[in-house]
C-alpha positions in Angstrom: 0.0 0.0 0.0 1.3 3.4 -0.9 2.7 5.4 2.1 2.0 9.1 2.3 3.6 9.8 5.7 7.4 10.3 5.8 8.9 8.4 8.7 10.3 10.7 11.3 13.5 8.7 11.4 14.3 9.4 7.8 13.3 13.0 8.1 15.6 13.3 11.1 18.4 11.9 9.1 18.0 14.6 6.5 18.3 17.2 9.2 21.4 15.6 10.6 23.0 15.6 7.1 22.9 19.3 6.8 25.8 19.8 9.1 29.2 18.6 8.0 31.4 17.1 10.7 35.0 18.0 10.8 37.3 16.1 8.4 39.4 13.5 10.2 42.2 11.1 9.3 40.8 7.8 8.2 44.1 5.9 8.2 42.9 3.5 10.9 39.8 2.6 8.9 41.8 2.3 5.7 44.2 -0.2 7.3 41.4 -2.2 8.9 39.3 -2.3 5.8 42.2 -3.2 3.5 43.0 -6.1 5.9 39.4 -7.3 5.8 39.2 -7.1 2.0 42.4 -9.2 1.8 41.1 -11.7 4.3 37.6 -12.0 2.7 38.7 -12.2 -0.9 41.4 -14.8 0.0 39.0 -16.9 2.0 36.4 -17.0 -0.9 39.1 -17.3 -3.5 37.7 -14.3 -5.4 39.6 -13.8 -8.7 37.0 -11.6 -10.5 37.2 -7.8 -10.9 36.2 -5.4 -8.1 36.2 -1.7 -7.7 35.5 -0.4 -4.2 35.1 3.2 -3.1 34.0 4.6 0.3 32.7 8.1 0.7 32.5 9.9 4.0 30.6 13.2 4.2 32.1 15.1 1.2 35.0 13.1 0.0 36.2 9.7 -1.2 38.3 8.3 1.7 39.1 4.8 0.4 39.6 3.1 -3.0 40.6 -0.4 -3.9 40.9 -2.0 -7.4 41.6 -5.7 -7.8 41.0 -8.8 -9.9 40.4 -9.3 -13.6 38.4 -7.1 -15.9 38.8 -9.7 -18.6 40.4 -13.1 -17.7 40.7 -14.2 -21.3 42.8 -11.1 -22.2 44.5 -10.9 -18.8 43.3 -7.4 -18.2 43.2 -6.3 -14.6 40.7 -3.8 -13.1 41.9 -0.2 -12.7 40.3 3.0 -11.5 39.3 3.6 -15.1 37.5 0.3 -15.6 33.7 0.7 -16.2 31.2 -1.8 -14.8 27.6 -2.4 -15.7 25.6 -1.0 -12.7 22.4 -3.0 -13.6 19.4 -1.9 -11.4 21.3 0.9 -9.7 20.3 2.6 -12.9 16.8 3.0 -11.5 18.0 5.8 -9.1 19.3 7.8 -12.1 16.1 7.3 -14.2 13.9 8.2 -11.3 15.9 11.4 -10.6 15.8 12.4 -14.3 12.0 12.0 -14.1 11.8 14.2 -11.0 13.9 16.9 -12.6 11.8 16.8 -15.8 8.7 17.1 -13.7 10.2 20.1 -11.8 10.8 21.7 -15.2 7.2 21.1 -16.3 8.2 18.7 -19.0 6.8 15.5 -17.5 3.4 15.3 -16.0 3.2 13.1 -12.9 -0.6 13.5 -12.6 -1.3 11.9 -16.0 -2.4 8.3 -16.0 -1.1 5.4 -18.1 -4.3 5.5 -20.1 -3.7 9.2 -20.9 -0.1 8.6 -21.9 -1.2 5.8 -24.3 -4.7 6.7 -25.5 -4.2 4.4 -28.5 -4.3 1.4 -26.2 -7.7 0.1 -25.0 -6.5 -1.2 -21.6 -8.7 -3.7 -19.8 -10.7 -2.1 -16.9 -9.1 -4.4 -14.3 -5.7 -3.0 -15.1 -6.7 0.4 -13.6 -4.8 2.2 -16.3 -6.8 5.4 -15.5 -5.3 5.4 -12.0 -1.7 4.3 -12.7 0.7 7.3 -12.7 4.5 7.8 -13.2 4.9 7.5 -9.4 3.3 4.1 -9.4 5.7 3.0 -12.1 8.8 4.3 -10.2 7.9 2.9 -6.8 6.7 -0.5 -8.1 3.0 -0.2 -7.2 1.4 -0.2 -10.6 -0.2 -3.6 -10.1 0.4 -4.8 -13.7 2.7 -7.4 -15.1 4.2 -7.9 -18.6 7.1 -10.3 -18.8 7.8 -9.9 -22.6 8.6 -6.1 -22.2 11.0 -6.9 -19.4 12.7 -9.7 -21.3 13.2 -7.9 -24.7 14.6 -4.9 -22.9 17.0 -6.8 -20.6 18.0 -9.8 -22.7 17.1 -10.3 -26.3 16.9 -6.8 -27.7 15.7 -6.5 -31.3 12.8 -4.2 -30.5 11.7 -0.7 -31.4 9.2 1.8 -29.9 6.4 0.4 -32.1 7.0 -3.2 -31.0 7.1 -2.1 -27.4 3.8 -0.4 -27.8 2.3 -3.7 -29.2 3.8 -5.6 -26.3 2.3 -3.2 -23.8 -1.1 -3.6 -25.3 -1.0 -7.3 -26.0 0.7 -8.7 -22.9 -0.2 -6.4 -20.0 -2.2 -8.2 -17.2 -3.1 -7.8 -13.6 -0.4 -8.7 -11.1 -2.3 -11.1 -8.9 0.6 -11.2 -6.4 0.6 -7.4 -5.9 -2.5 -5.5 -7.0 -2.6 -1.8 -7.7 -1.1 0.4 -5.0 0.8 -2.6 -3.5 4.6 -3.1 -3.8 6.3 -5.7 -5.9 9.8 -5.0 -7.2 10.1 -5.4 -11.0 11.8 -3.7 -14.0 8.5 -3.2 -15.8 7.6 0.2 -14.3 10.9 1.7 -15.4 10.7 0.2 -18.8 7.2 1.8 -19.3 8.6 5.1 -17.9 11.3 4.9 -20.6 8.5 4.5 -23.2 6.6 7.5 -21.7 9.7 9.7 -21.8 10.3 9.0 -25.5 6.7 9.4 -26.4 6.2 12.7 -24.5 9.5 14.4 -25.1 10.7 12.8 -28.4 14.0 11.8 -26.8 15.0 8.4 -25.4 15.6 7.8 -21.7 19.3 7.5 -22.4 19.7 11.0 -23.7 17.4 12.4 -20.9 19.4 10.8 -18.1 22.6 12.0 -19.7 21.4 15.6 -20.1 19.6 15.9 -16.7 21.9 13.9 -14.4 25.2 12.5 -15.8 26.3 15.7 -17.5 25.6 18.1 -14.7 27.3 15.8 -12.2 30.3 15.7 -14.6 30.2 11.9 -14.5 32.5 11.9 -17.5 33.3 8.2 -17.5 29.7 7.1 -17.3 27.4 6.3 -20.2 24.1 4.7 -21.1 25.6 3.4 -24.4 28.0 0.5 -24.8 29.0 1.7 -28.2 30.0 5.1 -26.9 32.3 3.5 -24.4 33.8 1.2 -27.0 34.3 4.1 -29.5 36.1 6.0 -26.8 38.4 3.1 -26.0 37.2 2.7 -22.4 38.0 -0.5 -20.7 34.7 -2.3 -19.8 34.7 -5.1 -17.2 33.5 -8.3 -18.9 31.0 -10.6 -17.2 32.4 -13.7 -15.4 31.4 -16.5 -13.1 33.1 -18.6 -10.4 29.9 -20.6 -10.1 31.6 -24.0 -10.6 33.0 -26.8 -8.6 36.6 -25.6 -9.0 36.0 -21.9 -8.3 37.6 -21.1 -11.7 37.1 -17.7 -13.1 35.3 -18.1 -16.5 34.2 -15.5 -19.1 30.4 -15.6 -19.8 29.1 -15.4 -23.4 26.3 -13.0 -22.6 27.2 -9.3 -22.9 25.3 -6.1 -22.9 24.8 -4.1 -26.1 23.0 -0.8 -26.8 19.7 -2.6 -27.4 19.7 -4.2 -24.0 20.7 -1.1 -22.1 17.3 0.0 -20.7 15.7 2.4 -18.3 15.7 -0.1 -15.4 19.3 -1.2 -16.0 21.3 0.6 -18.6 24.4 2.4 -17.3 28.1 1.6 -17.1 30.3 3.6 -14.9 33.5 3.7 -12.8 33.7 3.6 -9.0 35.0 7.2 -8.9 32.1 8.4 -11.0 29.6 6.5 -8.9 31.2 8.2 -5.9 30.1 11.5 -7.3 26.5 10.2 -7.3 27.0 9.1 -3.7 28.2 12.6 -2.7 25.1 14.1 -4.3 22.9 11.7 -2.4 24.6 12.3 1.0 24.9 16.1 0.6 21.4 16.9 -0.7 22.5 17.6 -4.2 25.8 19.3 -3.6 29.4 18.5 -4.7 32.2 20.6 -3.3 29.6 23.2 -2.1 28.0 23.5 -5.5 24.3 22.7 -5.8 24.1 20.4 -8.7 20.6 19.0 -8.1 17.8 20.7 -6.2 18.0 19.5 -2.6 14.2 19.0 -2.4 14.4 16.5 -5.3 17.2 14.6 -3.7 15.2 14.4 -0.4 12.0 13.4 -2.2 13.8 10.6 -4.0 14.9 9.1 -0.7 11.6 9.4 1.1 9.6 6.2 1.9 6.9 6.3 -0.8 5.9 2.6 -0.7 5.9 0.0 2.0 7.7 -3.3 1.5 8.5 -6.2 3.6 11.5 -8.1 2.2 14.9 -9.2 3.5 18.3 -9.2 1.7 20.8 -11.2 3.8 20.5 -9.4 7.1 18.9 -6.2 5.9 15.2 -5.7 6.6 13.7 -3.7 3.7 10.7 -1.7 4.9 10.3 1.0 2.2 11.0 2.1 -1.3 11.7 5.6 -2.6 12.3 6.9 -6.1 14.8 4.3 -7.2 16.0 3.5 -3.6 15.4 0.6 -1.3 15.2 1.7 2.4 16.2 -0.9 5.0 17.2 -1.4 8.6 20.7 -2.8 9.3 21.3 -5.3 12.2 22.7 -2.3 14.2 19.4 -0.4 13.6 20.8 2.1 11.1 18.6 3.2 8.1 20.3 2.1 5.0 19.4 3.8 1.7 20.6 1.5 -1.1 20.2 -0.2 -4.4 21.9 -3.3 -5.7 22.0 -4.7 -9.2 21.9 -8.2 -10.6 22.7 -9.4 -14.1 24.7 -12.3 -15.6 28.2 -11.8 -14.4 27.6 -8.5 -12.7 26.7 -7.4 -9.2 27.0 -3.8 -8.1 26.1 -2.5 -4.6 25.5 1.2 -3.8 24.5 2.0 -0.2 24.7 4.8 2.3 23.7 5.8 5.9 22.9 9.5 6.2 23.4 9.4 10.0 27.1 8.5 9.7 27.6 10.3 6.3 29.1 7.1 4.9 28.5 5.5 1.5 29.9 2.4 -0.2 30.3 1.6 -3.9 31.2 -1.9 -4.8 31.4 -3.0 -8.5 31.9 -6.6 -9.3 32.0 -8.5 -12.7 30.8 -11.8 -11.3 27.3 -12.9 -10.5 27.4 -15.7 -7.9 30.3 -15.5 -5.4 30.0 -11.7 -5.5 26.7 -11.7 -3.7 27.8 -12.9 -0.2 31.2 -11.3 -0.6 29.9 -7.9 -1.5 27.5 -8.0 1.4 30.3 -8.7 3.8 32.5 -5.9 2.3 29.7 -3.3 2.3 28.3 -4.1 5.8 31.8 -4.0 7.3 32.1 -0.4 6.3 28.7 0.7 7.7 29.3 -1.3 10.9 32.7 0.2 11.3 31.4 3.8 11.3 28.5 2.8 13.5 31.0 1.6 16.0 30.2 -2.1 16.2 32.1 -3.6 19.1 34.8 -6.2 18.3 34.2 -5.8 14.6 37.1 -7.9 13.4 36.1 -10.9 15.6 32.5 -10.5 14.5 33.3 -10.4 10.8 35.7 -13.3 11.0 32.7 -15.4 12.2 30.4 -13.9 9.6 33.0 -14.8 6.9 32.9 -18.4 8.0 29.1 -18.5 8.0 28.7 -16.8 4.6 31.3 -19.0 3.0 29.6 -22.2 4.4 26.2 -21.1 3.1 27.7 -20.2 -0.3 29.5 -23.5 -0.6 26.2 -25.4 0.2 24.4 -23.4 -2.5 27.1 -23.9 -5.1 27.2 -27.7 -4.4 23.4 -27.9 -4.8 23.6 -26.0 -8.1 26.4 -28.0 -9.5 24.8 -31.3 -8.5 21.6 -30.2 -10.4 23.6 -29.2 -13.5 25.4 -32.5 -13.4 22.1 -34.4 -13.3 20.5 -32.5 -16.2 23.5 -32.9 -18.5 23.1 -36.7 -18.1 19.4 -36.8 -19.2 18.7 -39.0 -22.2 17.8 -37.2 -25.4 14.1 -37.5 -26.5 14.3 -35.9 -29.9 12.3 -38.0 -32.4 14.2 -36.9 -35.4 17.9 -36.6 -36.3 19.7 -33.7 -34.6 20.2 -32.0 -37.9 16.4 -31.8 -38.4 16.1 -29.2 -35.6 18.8 -27.0 -37.0 17.5 -23.8 -38.6 16.1 -20.3 -38.1 12.8 -19.9 -36.4 11.0 -16.5 -36.7 8.5 -14.5 -34.7 7.4 -11.1 -35.9 7.4 -9.5 -32.5 10.3 -11.3 -30.8 12.8 -12.0 -33.5 14.6 -15.2 -34.3 15.8 -18.4 -32.7 18.8 -19.8 -34.5 19.8 -23.4 -33.8 23.1 -24.7 -35.0 24.9 -28.0 -34.7 28.7 -28.2 -33.9 31.2 -30.7 -35.3 30.8 -32.5 -31.9 27.1 -33.0 -32.6 26.1 -30.5 -29.9 23.6 -27.7 -30.2 24.3 -24.0 -30.0 21.2 -21.8 -29.7 21.0 -18.0 -30.2 18.0 -15.9 -29.4 18.6 -12.2 -30.1 21.5 -11.1 -27.8 21.4 -14.4 -26.0 23.6 -17.5 -26.8 23.5 -20.9 -25.2 26.5 -23.2 -25.7 25.1 -25.5 -23.0 22.1 -27.4 -24.4 20.8 -30.5 -22.6 18.1 -33.0 -23.1 14.6 -32.3 -21.8 11.2 -33.8 -22.6 10.1 -35.2 -26.0 11.2 -32.9 -28.9 12.5 -30.3 -26.5 15.8 -29.2 -25.0 17.0 -27.0 -22.2 19.1 -24.0 -23.0 21.3 -22.0 -20.6 20.8 -18.5 -21.8 21.5 -16.9 -18.4 24.2 -17.6 -15.8 21.7 -18.9 -13.3 18.6 -20.8 -14.6 17.6 -22.4 -17.8 14.6 -22.4 -20.1 13.1 -24.8 -22.5 12.8 -24.7 -26.3 9.9 -27.0 -27.4 9.7 -28.1 -31.0 6.5 -29.0 -32.9 6.4 -31.6 -35.6 4.1 -31.1 -38.5 3.7 -33.7 -41.3 6.9 -35.4 -40.1 9.0 -32.2 -40.2 10.2 -29.8 -37.4 8.1 -26.8 -38.1 7.9 -24.6 -35.0 9.7 -23.8 -31.8 8.1 -22.4 -28.6 10.2 -20.4 -26.1 8.8 -18.6 -23.1 5.3 -19.0 -24.3 5.9 -17.6 -27.8 5.8 -19.5 -31.0 8.6 -19.2 -33.7 8.0 -20.6 -37.2 10.9 -22.4 -38.9 12.1 -20.9 -42.2 11.7 -23.3 -45.1 14.4 -23.2 -47.7 
């Protein structure tokens, strides 16, 4: 249910942040944190790339760059390495929307039905009541998996196709009805559509113009091609999700078409620290007001109730692109993390202590527990946790044991499915070909010299294909989790393929 009252605790934190404490020497923290990073990464055997920055009040007080940006090319992470920030993008998109509203360019009072009058939304969707705020705070009450998937994974869409998907596949979210919270990319994807429809400019340009450029985040971009053209080093996605803890490059990689309003920015730790400074100092950097303080405060207010946990965090609210949670020590943590194949960024701050942590990682399994340990250590240090090193040595053991258990379970499952007997009724070569869908693009099935399948769907590629039910196989398009391609036989020939509920027709030569 939408919250209209700002918690007194958060309001008090804004007041406390208005006064800057005196600068102090952070050498003791730097030594303690460096030692813990070495201990934790060694204990977990982390080889992937990491960029870590800690902000206190109005300055970066700590930086650490380690591991591999690209294991295949033996390129190490440096301060100039860009990482995909995934869903941390939401805080930028939401702020751009707030700024555009303050300028009178974006109307937050208009409904979804008014933004898209060409669509005859079903009454039960409540399109006449859904506003931009509902989209931003995840309370729209609608679901639409195809829009999320084409934006995040396959690409191959344009504004006209997105409009068709919005009309054809939008339904009521029975798990979280209108005005109730459920986290999803959909609201931001629709917001991106609204921005382009209303202003004639895509969300990428608007976020750049309204947020990135004013903050002088000069090594941050919404476009992969821009970074490539400029010769910037981009951390490639990796995984250590295997029995030997080996660092492996993943095939999946972001391109311009899969950089979207809910997850479409690459940046450096130093640039992200500028974003942190703005958030901690009510829109100021070095005393200069970059973003209106009221907009920064509004973005961090608790606009929607939630009741979720992430490790030991208790998330109770959501702002404009921000989760709001209580830490084990009782601090209010404003944060957003990101998740994508081979990438896991964390961005968090506590206004009471004036401390923020940026952790960028190009790995999507081991990085989850390790990032949590590394970020929570910082916040606990400045909240003066007693016997912090003893406490975190025990936490390190616990987290590692839980991770090892999860990885073993995952690897045992993968071992079982690769041993499944094939149930294809025709020769493997009969399933090879290109299958087309006017809305969702192509599925391309190829056969290697070793008689194994390689399947490509838009920006996705699966080298690991295993047997499933009759005339079907399982593809591993994402790092964690698989999906099924089901084939249909017509008149003795392989004629169609169905993937994620959509039918693709095979080209006939």
